[in-house]
Backbone as CSV, one residue per row, in Angstrom:
resi,resn,N_x,N_y,N_z,CA_x,CA_y,CA_z,C_x,C_y,C_z
1,UNK,0.814,-1.212,0.000,0.000,0.000,0.000,0.847,1.262,0.000
2,UNK,2.078,1.189,0.504,2.893,2.405,0.537,3.207,2.908,-0.867
3,UNK,3.313,1.989,-1.826,3.548,2.411,-3.208,2.337,3.146,-3.764
4,UNK,1.155,2.638,-3.486,-0.051,3.281,-3.991,-0.268,4.641,-3.319
5,UNK,0.039,4.719,-2.039,-0.078,5.994,-1.344,0.904,7.010,-1.927
6,UNK,2.117,6.565,-2.223,3.099,7.458,-2.821,2.627,7.960,-4.179
7,UNK,2.033,7.070,-4.984,1.529,7.473,-6.293,0.353,8.440,-6.162
8,UNK,-0.503,8.203,-5.183,-1.633,9.108,-4.945,-1.130,10.500,-4.569
9,UNK,-0.230,10.571,-3.599,0.273,11.862,-3.136,1.097,12.555,-4.216
10,UNK,1.885,11.782,-4.945,2.709,12.369,-5.991,1.871,12.961,-7.111
11,UNK,0.847,12.237,-7.553,-0.009,12.745,-8.630,-0.805,13.953,-8.160
12,UNK,-1.302,13.903,-6.923,-2.023,15.049,-6.368,-1.123,16.276,-6.322
13,UNK,0.121,16.086,-5.934,1.070,17.197,-5.874,1.341,17.771,-7.252
14,UNK,1.538,16.898,-8.236,1.807,17.361,-9.599,0.654,18.208,-10.130
15,UNK,-0.570,17.731,-9.951,-1.732,18.462,-10.453,-1.926,19.761,-9.673
16,UNK,-1.782,19.690,-8.352,-1.988,20.882,-7.528,-0.966,21.965,-7.872
17,UNK,0.310,21.610,-7.913,1.361,22.604,-8.153,1.360,23.066,-9.606
18,UNK,1.304,22.120,-10.537,1.343,22.498,-11.948,0.159,23.355,-12.356
19,UNK,-1.029,22.941,-11.958,-2.224,23.704,-12.321,-2.323,25.001,-11.535
20,UNK,-1.694,25.059,-10.357,-1.664,26.312,-9.603,-0.869,27.369,-10.360
21,UNK,0.192,26.947,-11.054,0.963,27.893,-11.856,0.096,28.498,-12.951
22,UNK,-0.832,27.692,-13.479,-1.714,28.176,-14.536,-2.806,29.072,-13.971
23,UNK,-3.393,28.667,-12.860,-4.567,29.362,-12.332,-4.203,30.487,-11.369
24,UNK,-3.607,30.154,-10.248,-3.249,31.175,-9.259,-2.188,32.125,-9.802
25,UNK,-1.333,31.607,-10.661,-0.302,32.447,-11.257,-0.813,33.312,-12.397
26,UNK,-2.067,33.097,-12.793,-2.642,33.889,-13.874,-2.069,33.574,-15.242
27,UNK,-1.364,32.466,-15.351,-0.696,32.162,-16.609,-1.642,31.549,-17.637
28,UNK,-2.768,31.017,-17.169,-3.745,30.484,-18.109,-4.287,31.578,-19.002
29,UNK,-4.575,32.746,-18.405,-5.054,33.882,-19.188,-3.974,34.384,-20.131
30,UNK,-2.719,34.330,-19.672,-1.612,34.800,-20.510,-1.458,33.950,-21.761
31,UNK,-1.778,32.662,-21.649,-1.660,31.786,-22.818,-2.642,32.174,-23.909
32,UNK,-3.744,32.816,-23.517,-4.752,33.232,-24.489,-4.488,34.627,-25.029
33,UNK,-3.448,35.288,-24.516,-3.100,36.633,-24.957,-2.360,36.562,-26.286
34,UNK,-2.054,37.739,-26.887,-1.249,37.724,-28.119,0.041,36.937,-27.931
35,UNK,0.551,36.373,-29.020,1.637,35.402,-28.924,2.876,35.941,-28.227
36,UNK,3.192,37.231,-28.419,4.385,37.762,-27.781,4.220,37.831,-26.267
37,UNK,2.958,37.873,-25.790,2.690,37.852,-24.355,2.625,36.417,-23.856
38,UNK,1.910,35.561,-24.590,1.725,34.181,-24.136,3.044,33.425,-24.089
39,UNK,4.007,33.809,-24.932,5.299,33.131,-24.921,5.976,33.267,-23.565
40,UNK,5.715,34.357,-22.867,6.319,34.570,-21.554,5.748,33.628,-20.505
41,UNK,4.550,33.077,-20.752,3.914,32.175,-19.792,4.375,30.737,-19.955
42,UNK,4.990,30.412,-21.081,5.334,29.020,-21.350,6.378,28.485,-20.378
43,UNK,7.443,29.236,-20.142,8.528,28.735,-19.305,8.099,28.486,-17.870
44,UNK,7.381,29.432,-17.202,6.985,29.135,-15.823,6.042,27.949,-15.701
45,UNK,5.134,27.766,-16.649,4.239,26.609,-16.599,5.042,25.327,-16.806
46,UNK,5.893,25.318,-17.823,6.726,24.145,-18.099,7.615,23.820,-16.910
47,UNK,8.184,24.858,-16.293,9.058,24.642,-15.142,8.281,24.086,-13.960
48,UNK,7.055,24.554,-13.750,6.254,24.076,-12.624,6.004,22.578,-12.737
49,UNK,5.647,22.112,-13.923,5.398,20.681,-14.110,6.707,19.887,-14.118
50,UNK,7.692,20.353,-14.894,8.922,19.596,-15.032,9.718,19.500,-13.748
51,UNK,9.862,20.610,-13.031,10.658,20.589,-11.804,9.924,19.884,-10.668
52,UNK,8.586,19.918,-10.685,7.829,19.146,-9.690,8.074,17.660,-9.881
53,UNK,8.055,17.205,-11.121,8.346,15.794,-11.399,9.766,15.447,-10.975
54,UNK,10.719,16.331,-11.264,12.106,16.066,-10.879,12.243,15.935,-9.364
55,UNK,11.613,16.839,-8.630,11.689,16.787,-7.170,11.033,15.526,-6.626
56,UNK,9.857,15.188,-7.164,9.145,14.001,-6.692,9.913,12.722,-7.022
57,UNK,10.666,12.729,-8.118,11.446,11.541,-8.481,12.421,11.171,-7.369
58,UNK,12.969,12.179,-6.707,13.889,11.907,-5.599,13.137,11.663,-4.290
59,UNK,11.918,12.230,-4.178,11.165,12.073,-2.939,10.453,10.739,-2.819
60,UNK,9.740,10.329,-3.880,8.968,9.082,-3.807,9.462,8.031,-4.795
61,UNK,10.470,8.376,-5.608,11.004,7.391,-6.543,11.460,6.110,-5.872
62,UNK,12.156,6.190,-4.729,12.583,4.952,-4.064,11.425,4.105,-3.538
63,UNK,10.240,4.706,-3.418,9.090,3.969,-2.885,8.300,3.298,-3.999
64,UNK,7.914,4.081,-5.005,7.007,3.561,-6.032,7.564,3.671,-7.447
65,UNK,8.718,4.304,-7.598,9.234,4.570,-8.935,8.805,5.931,-9.453
66,UNK,7.912,6.604,-8.718,7.425,7.940,-9.086,6.886,7.971,-10.513
67,UNK,5.908,7.102,-10.795,5.263,7.154,-12.106,4.358,8.382,-12.190
68,UNK,3.508,8.563,-11.197,2.518,9.659,-11.072,1.830,9.963,-12.399
69,UNK,1.570,8.933,-13.173,1.019,9.082,-14.515,0.629,7.694,-15.011
70,UNK,-0.655,7.452,-15.280,-1.050,6.127,-15.777,-0.303,5.705,-17.035
71,UNK,0.018,6.663,-17.907,0.737,6.319,-19.127,2.127,5.777,-18.803
72,UNK,2.804,6.387,-17.848,4.138,5.918,-17.465,4.050,4.516,-16.876
73,UNK,3.031,4.262,-16.060,2.862,2.922,-15.488,2.612,1.891,-16.573
74,UNK,1.825,2.258,-17.578,1.572,1.342,-18.690,2.854,1.085,-19.465
75,UNK,3.660,2.133,-19.667,4.939,1.952,-20.339,5.875,1.063,-19.549
76,UNK,5.917,1.246,-18.238,6.771,0.414,-17.383,6.310,-1.036,-17.399
77,UNK,4.997,-1.235,-17.386,4.457,-2.595,-17.461,4.803,-3.248,-18.793
78,UNK,4.656,-2.488,-19.885,4.961,-3.034,-21.217,6.446,-3.367,-21.338
79,UNK,7.295,-2.611,-20.640,8.737,-2.863,-20.686,9.155,-4.000,-19.764
80,UNK,8.207,-4.532,-18.974,8.515,-5.618,-18.067,9.056,-5.162,-16.730
81,UNK,8.844,-3.901,-16.390,9.402,-3.373,-15.140,8.354,-3.188,-14.048
82,UNK,7.106,-3.402,-14.373,6.035,-3.313,-13.380,5.158,-4.550,-13.508
83,UNK,4.977,-5.324,-12.445,4.119,-6.508,-12.530,2.690,-6.138,-12.917
84,UNK,2.085,-6.974,-13.744,0.717,-6.713,-14.167,-0.249,-6.613,-13.009
85,UNK,0.015,-7.353,-11.937,-0.873,-7.317,-10.776,-0.859,-5.964,-10.089
86,UNK,0.226,-5.205,-10.260,0.335,-3.892,-9.621,-0.233,-2.768,-10.470
87,UNK,-0.387,-3.005,-11.768,-0.791,-1.930,-12.677,-2.141,-1.307,-12.322
88,UNK,-3.211,-2.095,-12.059,-4.486,-1.455,-11.716,-4.389,-0.571,-10.472
89,UNK,-3.671,-1.015,-9.464,-3.537,-0.219,-8.248,-2.822,1.090,-8.499
90,UNK,-1.788,1.052,-9.324,-1.073,2.276,-9.682,-2.018,3.258,-10.383
91,UNK,-2.756,2.761,-11.370,-3.620,3.652,-12.158,-4.730,4.233,-11.292
92,UNK,-5.346,3.408,-10.452,-6.408,3.908,-9.572,-5.866,4.979,-8.634
93,UNK,-4.705,4.731,-8.034,-4.110,5.705,-7.121,-3.797,7.014,-7.840
94,UNK,-3.306,6.925,-9.054,-2.960,8.125,-9.811,-4.192,8.925,-10.209
95,UNK,-5.235,8.244,-10.661,-6.462,8.947,-11.040,-7.086,9.640,-9.827
96,UNK,-7.145,8.917,-8.701,-7.687,9.524,-7.480,-6.808,10.691,-7.024
97,UNK,-5.500,10.561,-7.178,-4.605,11.651,-6.826,-4.823,12.868,-7.700
98,UNK,-5.036,12.649,-8.994,-5.304,13.762,-9.899,-6.579,14.501,-9.531
99,UNK,-7.600,13.748,-9.149,-8.865,14.367,-8.730,-8.663,15.131,-7.423
100,UNK,-7.938,14.532,-6.492,-7.702,15.181,-5.202,-6.903,16.466,-5.364
101,UNK,-5.864,16.441,-6.214,-5.062,17.638,-6.439,-5.878,18.751,-7.059
102,UNK,-6.736,18.405,-8.020,-7.582,19.406,-8.660,-8.616,19.954,-7.681
103,UNK,-9.172,19.064,-6.843,-10.165,19.507,-5.862,-9.540,20.448,-4.836
104,UNK,-8.323,20.150,-4.409,-7.638,21.027,-3.462,-7.374,22.395,-4.076
105,UNK,-6.960,22.411,-5.320,-6.725,23.687,-5.993,-8.024,24.456,-6.174
106,UNK,-9.095,23.749,-6.499,-10.394,24.407,-6.634,-10.826,25.032,-5.310
107,UNK,-10.557,24.347,-4.212,-10.866,24.903,-2.889,-10.089,26.204,-2.654
108,UNK,-8.816,26.207,-3.019,-8.002,27.415,-2.852,-8.530,28.537,-3.745
109,UNK,-8.877,28.204,-4.988,-9.399,29.209,-5.901,-10.705,29.818,-5.406
110,UNK,-11.512,29.016,-4.728,-12.809,29.502,-4.249,-12.656,30.573,-3.180
111,UNK,-11.461,30.698,-2.596,-11.241,31.709,-1.576,-10.706,33.019,-2.117
112,UNK,-10.587,33.136,-3.440,-10.066,34.378,-4.015,-11.023,35.530,-3.748
113,UNK,-10.486,36.631,-3.268,-11.301,37.815,-3.000,-11.887,38.320,-4.316
114,UNK,-13.182,38.567,-4.320,-13.846,39.044,-5.519,-14.352,37.926,-6.406
115,UNK,-14.132,36.685,-5.961,-14.627,35.539,-6.722,-13.688,35.160,-7.858
116,UNK,-14.078,34.175,-8.608,-13.256,33.699,-9.710,-14.153,33.068,-10.750
117,UNK,-13.690,33.021,-11.967,-14.415,32.410,-13.077,-13.766,31.056,-13.348
118,UNK,-14.423,29.978,-12.960,-13.829,28.645,-13.099,-13.516,28.331,-14.548
119,UNK,-14.437,28.683,-15.436,-14.223,28.353,-16.842,-13.011,29.078,-17.418
120,UNK,-12.756,30.290,-16.926,-11.649,31.090,-17.454,-10.375,30.948,-16.628
121,UNK,-10.414,30.135,-15.578,-9.269,30.044,-14.665,-8.080,29.332,-15.277
122,UNK,-8.335,28.486,-16.293,-7.268,27.702,-16.889,-7.085,26.350,-16.231
123,UNK,-7.945,26.005,-15.256,-7.801,24.731,-14.551,-7.917,23.552,-15.504
124,UNK,-8.786,23.646,-16.486,-8.935,22.572,-17.470,-8.210,22.884,-18.761
125,UNK,-6.996,23.404,-18.653,-6.281,23.959,-19.803,-5.851,22.916,-20.825
126,UNK,-5.837,21.643,-20.483,-5.415,20.629,-21.447,-6.529,20.384,-22.453
127,UNK,-6.554,21.248,-23.453,-7.490,21.127,-24.567,-6.743,21.534,-25.823
128,UNK,-7.207,21.072,-26.954,-6.583,21.497,-28.202,-7.552,22.446,-28.890
129,UNK,-7.042,23.571,-29.333,-7.892,24.559,-29.985,-7.341,24.975,-31.340
130,UNK,-6.031,24.888,-31.507,-5.441,25.328,-32.767,-5.105,24.195,-33.711
131,UNK,-5.458,22.957,-33.338,-5.144,21.797,-34.157,-6.386,20.971,-34.437
132,UNK,-6.383,20.277,-35.574,-7.407,19.274,-35.826,-7.181,18.101,-34.885
133,UNK,-8.217,17.315,-34.656,-8.141,16.258,-33.662,-7.058,15.235,-34.009
134,UNK,-6.878,14.928,-35.283,-5.859,13.941,-35.654,-4.469,14.425,-35.290
135,UNK,-4.188,15.685,-35.595,-2.875,16.242,-35.274,-2.664,16.348,-33.771
136,UNK,-3.716,16.707,-33.039,-3.622,16.782,-31.581,-3.326,15.407,-30.995
137,UNK,-3.972,14.395,-31.532,-3.734,13.031,-31.067,-2.281,12.636,-31.305
138,UNK,-1.769,12.957,-32.488,-0.387,12.611,-32.822,0.588,13.329,-31.893
139,UNK,0.324,14.595,-31.575,1.194,15.350,-30.676,1.262,14.677,-29.315
140,UNK,0.110,14.334,-28.733,0.113,13.706,-27.413,0.747,12.320,-27.450
141,UNK,0.521,11.601,-28.518,1.114,10.270,-28.665,2.638,10.364,-28.722
142,UNK,3.145,11.210,-29.620,4.602,11.293,-29.813,5.280,11.906,-28.598
143,UNK,4.697,12.963,-28.033,5.316,13.612,-26.871,5.400,12.639,-25.699
144,UNK,4.349,11.852,-25.490,4.382,10.870,-24.405,5.370,9.761,-24.705
145,UNK,5.408,9.320,-25.945,6.383,8.306,-26.350,7.804,8.764,-26.025
146,UNK,8.143,9.983,-26.413,9.490,10.503,-26.170,9.772,10.648,-24.677
147,UNK,8.773,11.108,-23.938,8.926,11.272,-22.491,9.185,9.928,-21.816
148,UNK,8.445,8.912,-22.211,8.601,7.590,-21.596,9.914,6.947,-22.034
149,UNK,10.363,7.216,-23.253,11.677,6.732,-23.673,12.759,7.284,-22.746
150,UNK,12.665,8.561,-22.407,13.629,9.157,-21.481,13.539,8.476,-20.113
151,UNK,12.319,8.265,-19.624,12.141,7.642,-18.311,12.726,6.240,-18.280
152,UNK,12.369,5.424,-19.268,12.834,4.035,-19.278,14.336,3.946,-19.511
153,UNK,14.874,4.846,-20.331,16.310,4.842,-20.546,17.073,5.316,-19.323
154,UNK,16.564,6.363,-18.683,17.264,6.932,-17.529,17.200,6.030,-16.311
155,UNK,16.202,5.144,-16.260,16.050,4.271,-15.090,16.430,2.821,-15.377
156,UNK,16.971,2.568,-16.560,17.467,1.216,-16.833,18.740,0.980,-16.026
157,UNK,19.086,-0.265,-15.842,20.278,-0.577,-15.040,21.518,0.033,-15.667
158,UNK,21.613,0.010,-16.977,22.808,0.550,-17.635,22.770,2.065,-17.748
159,UNK,21.566,2.657,-17.575,21.456,4.101,-17.765,21.254,4.895,-16.499
160,UNK,20.962,4.242,-15.391,20.638,4.955,-14.156,21.850,5.714,-13.617
161,UNK,21.623,6.981,-13.311,22.628,7.821,-12.658,21.908,8.646,-11.596
162,UNK,22.643,9.305,-10.695,21.985,10.170,-9.716,21.200,11.311,-10.353
163,UNK,21.490,11.608,-11.617,20.802,12.704,-12.306,19.572,12.234,-13.066
164,UNK,19.160,10.970,-12.889,18.028,10.439,-13.652,16.761,11.250,-13.406
165,UNK,16.484,11.591,-12.146,15.285,12.363,-11.836,15.294,13.724,-12.491
166,UNK,16.456,14.358,-12.519,16.573,15.668,-13.163,16.363,15.549,-14.669
167,UNK,16.915,14.511,-15.271,16.745,14.306,-16.707,15.277,14.110,-17.061
168,UNK,14.550,13.357,-16.244,13.128,13.112,-16.492,12.341,14.411,-16.360
169,UNK,12.626,15.182,-15.305,11.930,16.446,-15.128,12.202,17.419,-16.252
170,UNK,13.446,17.488,-16.708,13.787,18.384,-17.810,13.137,17.937,-19.114
171,UNK,12.992,16.617,-19.295,12.314,16.124,-20.489,10.866,16.593,-20.514
172,UNK,10.192,16.528,-19.352,8.815,17.000,-19.293,8.755,18.505,-19.525
173,UNK,9.715,19.235,-18.972,9.767,20.680,-19.183,9.874,21.003,-20.672
174,UNK,10.750,20.301,-21.362,10.931,20.539,-22.793,9.660,20.216,-23.575
175,UNK,9.011,19.108,-23.233,7.768,18.752,-23.930,6.700,19.824,-23.730
176,UNK,6.671,20.410,-22.543,5.713,21.489,-22.307,6.050,22.726,-23.135
177,UNK,7.324,23.079,-23.174,7.715,24.240,-23.978,7.316,24.055,-25.443
178,UNK,7.463,22.840,-25.934,7.184,22.578,-27.346,5.694,22.503,-27.651
179,UNK,4.903,21.938,-26.716,3.547,21.544,-27.099,2.421,22.131,-26.253
180,UNK,2.718,23.023,-25.317,1.635,23.615,-24.524,0.609,24.287,-25.427
181,UNK,1.082,25.058,-26.379,0.146,25.806,-27.228,-0.577,24.902,-28.219
182,UNK,-0.109,23.669,-28.387,-0.772,22.746,-29.311,-1.894,21.986,-28.618
183,UNK,-1.570,21.337,-27.486,-2.560,20.478,-26.820,-2.611,20.685,-25.314
184,UNK,-1.824,21.611,-24.777,-1.699,21.733,-23.336,-0.614,20.839,-22.778
185,UNK,-0.063,19.958,-23.627,1.040,19.066,-23.240,0.725,18.318,-21.951
186,UNK,-0.351,17.560,-21.957,-0.714,16.789,-20.768,0.220,15.600,-20.582
187,UNK,0.248,14.701,-21.559,1.050,13.482,-21.503,0.666,12.607,-20.309
188,UNK,-0.497,12.864,-19.728,-0.843,12.235,-18.446,-2.364,12.205,-18.284
189,UNK,-2.994,11.028,-18.418,-4.451,10.963,-18.276,-4.962,11.476,-16.929
190,UNK,-4.252,11.197,-15.855,-4.704,11.628,-14.522,-4.621,13.136,-14.382
191,UNK,-3.605,13.744,-14.972,-3.449,15.192,-14.905,-4.587,15.904,-15.646
192,UNK,-5.089,15.286,-16.733,-6.188,15.891,-17.490,-7.549,15.563,-16.901
193,UNK,-7.737,14.312,-16.464,-9.052,13.878,-16.015,-9.479,14.579,-14.732
194,UNK,-8.563,14.722,-13.765,-8.930,15.358,-12.502,-9.508,16.741,-12.689
195,UNK,-8.787,17.681,-13.320,-9.344,19.006,-13.557,-10.582,18.992,-14.435
196,UNK,-10.608,18.133,-15.471,-11.748,18.109,-16.391,-13.039,17.727,-15.673
197,UNK,-12.964,16.802,-14.730,-14.161,16.403,-13.989,-14.744,17.571,-13.196
198,UNK,-13.889,18.470,-12.730,-14.351,19.600,-11.933,-14.783,20.772,-12.798
199,UNK,-14.110,20.968,-13.917,-14.430,22.102,-14.782,-15.627,21.790,-15.680
200,UNK,-15.683,20.553,-16.194,-16.776,20.163,-17.069,-16.684,20.847,-18.418
201,UNK,-17.801,20.922,-19.117,-17.858,21.623,-20.389,-16.894,21.056,-21.411
202,UNK,-16.212,21.982,-22.131,-15.300,21.573,-23.184,-14.146,20.737,-22.682
203,UNK,-13.668,21.053,-21.477,-12.549,20.287,-20.924,-12.923,18.819,-20.773
204,UNK,-14.136,18.542,-20.322,-14.571,17.160,-20.115,-14.859,16.469,-21.444
205,UNK,-15.396,17.199,-22.406,-15.695,16.574,-23.697,-14.417,16.261,-24.477
206,UNK,-13.343,16.984,-24.207,-12.080,16.753,-24.903,-11.173,15.747,-24.201
207,UNK,-11.509,15.368,-22.962,-10.564,14.609,-22.153,-10.284,13.222,-22.706
208,UNK,-11.166,12.711,-23.559,-10.953,11.362,-24.098,-9.604,11.247,-24.798
209,UNK,-9.194,12.323,-25.514,-7.937,12.266,-26.249,-6.761,12.052,-25.302
210,UNK,-6.824,12.668,-24.114,-5.731,12.580,-23.151,-5.772,11.270,-22.363
211,UNK,-6.886,10.580,-22.449,-6.991,9.263,-21.823,-6.493,8.171,-22.773
212,UNK,-6.590,8.437,-24.079,-6.251,7.419,-25.078,-4.834,7.585,-25.640
213,UNK,-4.498,8.784,-26.093,-3.233,8.977,-26.814,-1.984,8.764,-25.945
214,UNK,-1.891,9.352,-24.746,-0.664,9.142,-23.954,-0.390,7.673,-23.607
215,UNK,-1.395,6.898,-23.152,-1.102,5.486,-22.875,-0.623,4.716,-24.102
216,UNK,-1.164,5.039,-25.278,-0.711,4.344,-26.484,0.735,4.694,-26.805
217,UNK,1.101,5.967,-26.660,2.486,6.355,-26.876,3.421,5.687,-25.889
218,UNK,3.003,5.619,-24.635,3.816,4.971,-23.597,3.926,3.474,-23.837
219,UNK,2.831,2.855,-24.263,2.833,1.419,-24.561,3.839,1.106,-25.670
220,UNK,3.860,1.921,-26.696,4.799,1.728,-27.801,6.239,1.834,-27.312
221,UNK,6.512,2.838,-26.479,7.859,2.992,-25.925,8.247,1.783,-25.082
222,UNK,7.322,1.329,-24.239,7.604,0.173,-23.386,7.888,-1.078,-24.181
223,UNK,7.142,-1.289,-25.256,7.347,-2.481,-26.074,8.699,-2.437,-26.784
224,UNK,9.136,-1.245,-27.177,10.450,-1.136,-27.809,11.562,-1.497,-26.825
225,UNK,11.383,-1.116,-25.557,12.370,-1.496,-24.545,12.280,-2.984,-24.238
226,UNK,11.074,-3.498,-24.170,10.901,-4.922,-23.880,11.537,-5.788,-24.957
227,UNK,11.440,-5.347,-26.206,12.000,-6.107,-27.318,13.489,-5.879,-27.482
228,UNK,14.056,-5.018,-26.631,15.493,-4.690,-26.644,15.893,-3.864,-27.851
229,UNK,14.903,-3.312,-28.587,15.241,-2.419,-29.695,15.800,-1.100,-29.184
230,UNK,15.408,-0.729,-27.963,15.920,0.498,-27.354,16.686,0.204,-26.073
231,UNK,16.992,-1.048,-25.826,17.718,-1.392,-24.593,18.522,-2.651,-24.823
232,UNK,19.715,-2.665,-24.299,20.556,-3.848,-24.405,19.924,-5.002,-23.631
233,UNK,20.033,-6.189,-24.162,19.479,-7.348,-23.456,20.238,-7.644,-22.180
234,UNK,21.404,-7.045,-22.027,22.124,-7.213,-20.768,21.592,-6.305,-19.664
235,UNK,20.762,-5.287,-20.050,20.208,-4.388,-19.059,19.053,-5.044,-18.347
236,UNK,18.916,-4.781,-17.076,17.823,-5.364,-16.307,16.508,-4.710,-16.676
237,UNK,15.441,-5.482,-16.749,14.121,-4.925,-16.937,13.384,-4.859,-15.637
């Protein structure tokens, strides 16, 4: 149970801190501003998500592996690094953590003096607006694939170093810088589902893409490692 608790707390922290940068930091509104203004919001949002993952990798990584993302757990399972019996528990803990993190942030937002507009807060920011659905799907698939390749490579026996957590966090930061304006750069079903359930509307109707595309990208990455196409057969799985 300690692994599931770690995944719950880690995912809740990621959603609470990352989405707080968008909402409490006012950066969600900045993303909708003219491009020369919105570009200034990309780095702090990317840093909030990427550096939170890096910090959590050192905090709960020794306990659960710090997946904090159903897609990452699916990739680890496909690579042979997570027992199938543990996969449902990981995913349930992560989804509940995502909901808890979003609910906690919503509670904080409700205390803003003068009120707040939930729909305009940016809490459900993982939506695609400038891309057709096929292109948005491809972005989430490829970005998650690349992210999981970094995770599986950095945590393999031959690739593990003390800087593995930092490398993973920086990879997520880079993916956010590249793809926030395309799809919100979720790469994480729990990160999208938790806020979408609370915001509703367009965020909830679009959430299916973030539930489907990231796990498929992660599954592909995991299978490449399992087949040793991206990992030496001498490396431990």
